[in-house]
C-alpha positions as CSV (number, residue, x, y, z in Angstrom):
1,M,-32.5,-0.2,45.9
2,R,-33.7,-2.2,42.9
3,N,-34.5,-0.7,39.5
4,S,-38.2,-1.0,39.8
5,E,-38.3,0.6,43.3
6,F,-36.2,3.6,42.2
7,I,-38.1,4.2,39.1
8,L,-41.4,4.2,41.0
9,T,-40.3,7.1,43.2
10,M,-41.1,10.6,42.1
11,E,-37.3,11.3,41.9
12,G,-36.8,8.4,39.5
13,Q,-39.7,9.6,37.3
14,F,-38.1,13.0,37.0
15,I,-34.6,11.9,36.7
16,F,-35.1,9.4,33.9
17,Q,-36.8,9.9,30.6
18,I,-37.3,6.6,28.9
19,G,-37.8,6.4,25.1
20,P,-41.1,5.0,23.8
21,K,-39.6,1.8,22.6
22,L,-37.9,1.1,25.9
23,K,-40.7,1.7,28.3
24,T,-44.1,0.4,29.3
25,K,-46.8,2.5,31.0
26,L,-47.9,1.5,34.5
27,V,-50.9,3.2,36.1
28,I,-50.9,3.3,39.9
29,D,-53.6,5.3,41.8
30,Q,-54.6,6.9,38.4
31,I,-51.0,8.2,38.0
32,E,-49.1,7.0,34.9
33,F,-45.6,5.8,35.5
34,Q,-42.9,4.9,33.1
35,M,-41.2,1.6,33.6
36,P,-38.2,0.2,31.7
37,N,-38.7,-2.7,29.3
38,T,-37.3,-5.9,31.0
39,D,-33.8,-5.3,31.9
40,I,-32.6,-3.0,29.1
41,I,-32.0,-0.2,31.5
42,Q,-30.3,-0.9,34.8
43,V,-30.1,1.7,37.6
44,V,-27.5,1.1,40.3
45,D,-26.9,3.1,43.5
46,G,-23.3,4.4,43.9
47,P,-20.1,3.4,42.1
48,V,-19.8,-0.3,41.3
49,G,-16.4,-2.0,40.5
50,G,-13.2,-3.1,42.0
51,P,-9.5,-2.9,41.6
52,K,-9.6,-5.1,38.4
53,G,-12.4,-3.2,36.8
54,M,-15.8,-4.3,35.9
55,I,-17.5,-4.9,32.5
56,N,-20.1,-2.2,31.6
57,S,-23.4,-3.8,31.2
58,N,-24.4,-1.3,28.5
59,T,-21.9,-3.0,26.2
60,Q,-24.0,-6.2,26.3
61,E,-27.0,-7.0,24.3
62,P,-29.8,-5.9,24.0
63,Q,-28.7,-2.7,25.7
64,F,-25.9,-2.0,23.3
65,S,-28.0,-2.3,20.1
66,E,-30.7,-0.1,21.5
67,I,-28.2,2.6,22.5
68,C,-26.5,2.6,19.1
69,R,-29.8,3.1,17.4
70,F,-29.8,6.7,18.6
71,V,-26.2,7.4,17.7
72,E,-25.3,9.1,14.4
73,C,-21.8,8.2,13.4
74,P,-19.5,10.9,12.0
75,D,-17.8,10.6,8.6
76,W,-14.1,9.5,9.1
77,K,-13.2,8.9,5.5
78,P,-11.7,12.4,4.7
79,Y,-9.4,12.2,7.7
80,C,-8.2,8.6,7.9
81,T,-8.0,5.0,6.6
82,N,-8.2,1.8,8.5
83,P,-10.5,3.2,11.3
84,V,-10.7,1.5,14.7
85,K,-13.9,0.6,16.7
86,P,-13.1,0.5,20.4
87,F,-15.0,-1.9,22.6
88,G,-18.2,-0.2,23.8
89,H,-18.3,2.3,20.8
90,C,-21.0,2.3,18.3
91,C,-19.0,3.9,15.4
92,D,-15.7,3.5,13.6
93,I,-13.4,6.3,14.4
94,C,-9.9,7.7,13.7
95,G,-7.8,6.7,16.7
96,A,-5.6,4.0,18.3
97,I,-6.6,1.1,20.6
98,A,-4.3,-1.3,22.5
99,T,-5.5,-4.5,24.2
100,F,-3.8,-6.8,26.6
101,F,-4.5,-9.4,29.3
102,H,-3.5,-9.3,32.9
103,P,-4.7,-11.6,35.8
104,S,-4.5,-9.1,38.7
105,M,-3.8,-5.6,37.4
106,S,-5.3,-2.7,39.5
107,L,-7.0,0.3,37.9
108,I,-7.1,2.4,41.1
109,D,-4.4,4.7,39.9
110,G,-5.6,4.6,36.3
111,E,-6.9,8.3,36.2
112,T,-3.5,9.6,37.5
113,I,-1.5,7.6,35.0
114,I,-3.7,8.8,32.1
115,S,-3.4,12.4,33.1
116,N,0.4,12.2,33.2
117,I,0.6,10.6,29.8
118,A,-1.7,13.1,28.3
119,Q,0.6,15.9,29.5
120,E,3.8,14.2,28.4
121,E,2.6,13.5,24.9
122,R,1.2,17.1,24.5
123,L,-2.0,15.9,23.0
124,P,-4.7,18.4,21.7
125,K,-7.5,19.2,24.1
126,S,-10.0,17.3,22.0
127,V,-8.0,14.0,22.4
128,G,-9.0,11.7,25.3
129,L,-7.2,8.6,26.8
130,D,-9.0,5.8,28.5
131,I,-8.4,2.3,29.9
132,S,-11.3,0.0,30.5
133,R,-12.1,-3.7,30.9
134,A,-13.2,-5.2,27.7
135,D,-14.0,-8.8,28.5
136,K,-17.2,-10.5,29.6
137,T,-16.3,-11.9,32.9
138,A,-13.3,-13.9,31.6
139,V,-10.9,-15.8,33.8
140,I,-8.1,-13.6,32.8
141,P,-9.4,-10.0,32.4
142,K,-8.8,-8.2,29.1
143,Y,-8.1,-4.5,29.1
144,Q,-8.4,-1.9,26.3
145,I,-6.5,1.4,26.0
146,S,-8.3,3.9,23.8
147,V,-6.8,7.2,22.3
148,I,-9.7,9.0,20.5
149,T,-10.7,12.5,19.6
150,E,-13.9,14.3,19.1
151,N,-12.5,16.3,16.2
152,F,-11.0,14.1,13.5
153,E,-9.0,17.1,12.2
154,D,-6.8,16.8,15.3
155,F,-5.9,13.1,14.5
156,D,-2.2,12.3,14.1
157,E,-1.3,8.7,13.7
158,N,2.2,9.1,15.2
159,S,1.1,10.9,18.4
160,F,-1.9,8.6,18.9
161,Y,0.2,5.5,18.5
162,S,2.9,6.8,20.7
163,A,0.3,7.8,23.5
164,A,-1.2,4.3,23.4
165,N,2.2,2.7,23.7
166,A,3.3,5.0,26.5
167,L,0.2,4.3,28.5
168,Y,0.7,0.6,28.3
169,D,4.3,0.9,29.3
170,E,3.3,3.1,32.3
171,F,0.8,0.4,33.5
172,V,3.5,-2.3,33.2
173,I,5.9,-0.1,35.4
174,M,3.1,0.5,37.9
175,A,2.3,-3.2,38.1
176,E,6.0,-4.0,38.8
177,I,6.0,-1.4,41.6
178,H,2.9,-2.5,43.3
179,D,3.5,-6.3,42.8
180,E,2.7,-7.8,46.1
181,S,4.1,-11.3,45.3
182,G,7.7,-9.8,45.1
183,E,8.3,-11.4,41.7
184,R,10.9,-9.7,39.6
185,N,9.3,-10.5,36.3
186,A,5.9,-9.1,37.0
187,A,5.9,-7.6,33.4
188,S,5.5,-11.3,32.1
189,K,1.9,-11.3,33.4
190,F,1.1,-8.8,30.6
191,T,0.2,-11.0,27.6
192,G,-1.5,-10.7,24.3
193,F,-0.5,-7.0,23.7
194,E,-1.8,-5.8,20.4
195,I,-2.1,-2.2,19.1
196,N,-4.2,-1.0,16.1
197,Y,-4.3,2.5,14.9
198,S,-5.8,4.4,11.9
199,L,-3.7,6.0,9.2
200,E,-3.8,9.6,8.1
201,T,-5.3,10.1,4.7
202,G,-2.8,11.4,2.1
203,K,0.2,11.0,4.3
204,I,3.5,9.6,2.6
205,R,5.2,7.0,4.8
206,L,8.9,6.4,4.2
207,R,8.9,2.8,5.4
208,P,6.3,1.4,3.0
209,L,7.9,3.4,0.1
210,L,11.3,1.8,0.9
211,E,9.7,-1.6,1.2
212,T,8.1,-1.2,-2.2
213,L,11.4,-0.1,-3.8
214,L,13.3,-3.0,-2.2
215,F,10.7,-5.4,-3.6
216,I,10.9,-4.0,-7.1
217,G,14.7,-4.1,-7.0
218,L,14.7,-7.8,-5.8
219,L,12.2,-8.7,-8.4
220,G,14.3,-7.1,-11.1
221,A,17.4,-8.8,-9.9
222,V,15.7,-12.3,-10.0
223,I,14.4,-11.6,-13.5
224,S,17.8,-10.5,-14.7
225,V,19.5,-13.6,-13.3
226,Y,16.9,-15.9,-14.8
227,L,17.3,-14.2,-18.2
228,R,21.1,-14.6,-18.1
229,H,20.8,-18.2,-17.2
230,L,18.3,-18.8,-20.0
231,Y,20.5,-17.1,-22.5
232,R,23.3,-19.4,-21.6
233,T,21.4,-22.6,-21.5
234,S,18.6,-22.2,-24.1
235,P,19.6,-22.1,-27.8
236,R,16.0,-21.4,-28.7
237,F,15.9,-18.2,-26.5
238,R,19.2,-17.1,-28.1
239,L,17.7,-17.6,-31.6
240,W,14.5,-15.7,-30.7
241,L,16.6,-12.9,-29.2
242,S,18.8,-12.6,-32.3
243,S,15.8,-12.4,-34.6
244,Q,14.7,-9.2,-32.7
245,D,18.0,-7.5,-33.9
246,V,17.0,-4.5,-36.0
247,T,20.3,-4.6,-37.9
248,N,19.0,-7.6,-39.8
249,R,16.2,-5.4,-41.3
250,M,18.1,-2.3,-42.4
251,T,18.5,-0.8,-45.8
252,V,21.3,1.7,-46.5
253,A,20.9,4.3,-49.3
254,W,23.7,6.5,-50.6
255,R,23.1,9.8,-52.6
256,N,26.0,11.3,-54.6
257,A,27.3,14.8,-54.5
258,K,25.4,16.0,-57.6
259,E,22.3,17.0,-55.7
260,Y,23.9,17.7,-52.3
261,T,27.0,19.5,-51.2
262,E,28.0,16.4,-49.4
263,E,27.2,12.7,-49.8
264,K,24.2,11.7,-47.9
265,V,23.7,8.3,-46.2
266,E,20.2,7.1,-45.1
267,V,19.7,4.1,-42.8
268,I,16.0,3.0,-43.1
269,L,14.4,0.3,-41.0
270,R,12.2,-1.9,-43.2
271,P,8.8,-2.9,-41.8
272,T,9.1,-6.5,-43.0
273,E,11.9,-8.8,-43.9
274,P,13.1,-7.9,-47.5
275,Q,14.3,-10.2,-50.1
276,T,18.0,-10.8,-49.4
277,H,20.6,-9.3,-51.8
278,A,24.3,-9.5,-51.0
279,F,25.1,-6.4,-53.0
280,A,22.9,-4.8,-55.6
281,H,23.4,-1.8,-57.9
282,Y,20.5,-0.3,-59.8
283,R,20.4,2.5,-62.5
284,N,17.8,4.8,-64.1
285,Q,15.8,5.2,-60.9
286,P,13.8,8.5,-60.5
287,D,15.1,10.9,-57.9
288,D,11.9,10.8,-55.8
289,S,11.2,7.2,-55.9
290,D,11.0,5.0,-52.8
291,P,14.1,2.9,-52.2
292,F,12.0,-0.1,-51.1
293,E,10.1,0.0,-54.5
294,A,13.5,0.3,-56.3
295,A,14.7,-2.8,-54.7
296,S,11.5,-4.7,-55.5
297,Y,11.4,-3.8,-59.2
298,Q,15.2,-3.8,-59.6
299,S,15.4,-0.4,-61.4
300,S,18.6,1.6,-61.3
301,S,19.6,5.2,-61.2
302,A,22.9,7.1,-61.8
303,N,22.2,9.3,-58.8
304,E,21.3,6.8,-56.1
305,Y,22.7,3.5,-54.9
306,F,21.2,1.0,-52.5
307,S,22.7,-1.8,-50.6
308,E,20.9,-4.3,-48.4
309,F,22.7,-6.2,-45.7
310,R,21.8,-9.3,-43.7
311,N,24.9,-8.4,-41.5
312,P,27.1,-5.4,-41.2
313,T,29.9,-7.2,-43.3
314,F,29.7,-8.6,-46.8
315,V,28.4,-12.1,-47.0
316,E,30.3,-13.3,-50.0
317,Y,33.7,-13.4,-48.2
318,S,34.9,-14.5,-44.9
319,P,37.2,-12.3,-42.8
320,E,40.2,-14.6,-43.8
321,E,39.4,-14.1,-47.5
322,L,39.1,-10.4,-47.1
323,E,42.6,-10.2,-45.5
324,T,44.3,-12.6,-48.0
325,K,42.5,-11.4,-51.2
326,P,42.1,-7.5,-51.0
327,E,42.8,-7.2,-54.7
328,L,40.0,-9.5,-55.6
329,L,37.5,-7.4,-53.6
330,K,38.8,-4.1,-55.1
331,E,38.3,-5.4,-58.6
332,E,34.7,-6.5,-57.9
333,I,33.9,-3.1,-56.5
334,K,35.4,-1.3,-59.6
335,E,33.4,-3.5,-61.9
336,E,30.2,-2.1,-60.2
337,N,31.4,1.5,-61.0
338,L,30.5,2.7,-57.6
339,F,33.5,4.5,-56.3
340,E,37.2,4.2,-55.9
341,L,38.6,2.5,-52.9
342,N,42.1,2.7,-51.6
343,F,43.1,-0.1,-49.2
């Protein structure tokens, strides 16, 4: 029976209620009938399909767009990221889908296989598994495995991914068992397998974390090797690095024991490069004056002594001279009336 013939019957008028945008009015014998607009709605008598499956005409245009206009999509953002949209669905959802191609796979035992996998994976009652044909009369049929849930709170990326993978493996096994050609490599007919699944919101995944740490470690190692190479081969880089040494910008201040129970040593980092003095002794400086100001005005004090160093050792004498002429160094220090040294 054709669509128009069934719709015109009284049974068809009571069974179907067509929306105002999808119907036209037809008056026959002063009775108003509702008729579908062109071929948007198709009515068939009995199950239609075959072992390979058949494309659902509702997934084609313009039927699909008209159907989706009446669908309100749920909010998936609080529950997952990277949502999936199975073929024939109007909305993005939290779930897992797997697609593959096979030239002669049979879906006759599909419901039994799906029921077994659902029990083995111990999925919640709100979770459903499905396999359907997802091509438009292609030469090699394309199939889609869907693992979806009505309640996004039951979404678990690991169990959904595992269920989709297990269902695909089961169909591969069944194809090998029912292979009429007797080929040993029947699994090779399954091609283009691809699985996509959503990710749970707020879940910490060990693998991405380890991959990130490994990347940071490798990047640090490369930078370290490069800097070592640059230090060995570039005099300019070594000169710049030595200019950053804080020991070149230090002032040392001694305070005698008249004010303190023990001698006090202050190491002060100057904000700018001071005027270089190999060794300086100043007198008559007030107790509370700033050591930097004292060095600038060259005032002196009997209670405080200041020494500025370009390097940790004295610049006037080389190490060889210090070893061969210790008496000369001792006499120079005594002339400054700082303190007694015993070498």
